[in-house]
C-alpha positions, 0 to 999 in steps of 0.5 A, a space after each residue: 500500500 502506497 501512503 502519499 504525504 501531503 508534502 508529496 502532493 504539493 511537490 507535484 504543483 511546485 515549479 523550479 525557478 531555475 528552469 526560466 534561467 538562460 544564462 549567468 554571470 557575475 559582476 561587480 557592483 560599485 554600489 554594493 561593493 561586491 560581486 553580484 551573481 545575475 541570471 538571465 531569465 525569461 518567463 514567456 515570449 518576452 525578451 530575456 532579462 538579467 536580474 540578481 539571482 537573489 531577486 529570483 529566489 525572493 520571487 520564488 519564495 513570494 509565489 511558494 508561500 502564497 504571497 502573490 
């Protein structure tokens, strides 16, 4: 007998935020005075855009936690 836990059922609805990443780069920010990891993302048919990796993770957390 197979028992499906609620957490397992939630995994089937999750979308991997890394799947939207087309490219990565590291650049130095003079304003922040540190290196920043950036990812090039494309969610639909729009032009790809460079955003900080931390921003992508924050967007994923917001959507995952239902704070849309």
